[in-house]
C-alpha positions in Angstrom: -8.8 17.8 -31.7 -8.6 15.2 -29.0 -7.6 11.5 -29.5 -10.0 10.6 -26.8 -11.9 7.4 -27.4 -15.2 6.5 -25.6 -15.9 2.8 -25.3 -19.2 1.1 -25.9 -20.1 -1.3 -23.1 -22.6 -3.9 -22.3 -23.8 -5.4 -19.1 -24.4 -9.1 -19.1 -26.5 -10.9 -16.5 -24.1 -13.5 -15.2 -26.6 -15.0 -12.8 -30.1 -14.1 -11.6 -32.7 -15.1 -9.0 -34.7 -11.9 -9.7 -37.9 -12.0 -11.8 -36.7 -9.0 -13.9 -33.6 -10.7 -15.3 -32.5 -14.0 -16.7 -29.0 -15.2 -17.1 -27.6 -14.0 -20.4 -29.7 -10.8 -20.6 -27.7 -7.9 -22.0 -27.9 -4.1 -21.6 -26.0 -2.0 -24.2 -24.6 1.4 -23.5 -23.3 3.6 -26.3 -21.7 6.7 -24.9 -24.2 8.3 -22.5 -27.1 6.5 -24.2 -28.9 3.3 -23.6 -29.5 1.3 -26.7 -33.1 0.5 -26.0 -33.6 -1.7 -29.1 -30.7 -4.1 -28.2 -31.2 -4.1 -24.4 -33.1 -6.2 -21.9 -35.0 -4.6 -19.0 -33.2 -1.9 -17.2 -33.5 -1.7 -13.4 -32.6 1.8 -12.4 -31.5 0.8 -9.0 -29.0 -1.6 -10.3 -27.7 0.9 -12.9 -27.5 3.6 -10.3 -25.6 1.4 -7.9 -22.7 0.7 -10.3 -22.9 3.7 -12.6 -19.5 5.0 -11.5 -18.0 1.7 -12.9 -20.1 2.1 -16.1 -18.8 5.6 -16.5 -15.2 4.4 -16.0 -15.6 1.6 -18.5 -17.0 4.1 -21.1 -14.2 6.6 -20.5 -11.1 4.5 -19.7 -12.0 0.9 -20.7 -10.8 -2.0 -18.6 -11.1 -5.8 -18.3 -14.5 -7.0 -17.4 -15.9 -6.5 -13.9 -18.7 -8.3 -12.1 -21.1 -6.5 -9.7 -24.2 -7.6 -7.7 -27.4 -5.6 -7.6 -28.0 -4.2 -4.1 -31.8 -3.7 -4.6 -33.3 -7.0 -3.6 -32.6 -10.1 -1.6 -32.5 -12.1 -4.8 -29.0 -12.3 -6.2 -28.4 -10.7 -9.6 -24.8 -10.5 -10.9 -23.9 -8.3 -13.8 -20.6 -8.3 -15.8 -19.5 -5.0 -17.4 -17.8 -5.7 -20.8 -16.1 -3.3 -23.2 -17.6 -3.7 -26.8 -15.6 -2.7 -29.8 
């Protein structure tokens, strides 16, 4: 049996000028699943753009990282945080 640990993570909106998100919105990811009950809106373009970093956070864990959504001219910054 493996000692592998998969981390739960959340994405927190650090700042937003997009109508879909407000500062402080959170998106929770538990393994490969989105926790729909705890999460704010989910923009698939934003998730797709930084999914490799979400995957790495789930599998390896790391200090928080901040990313900007590439989808629109409005600036939306997300921070990826490991959740215990």
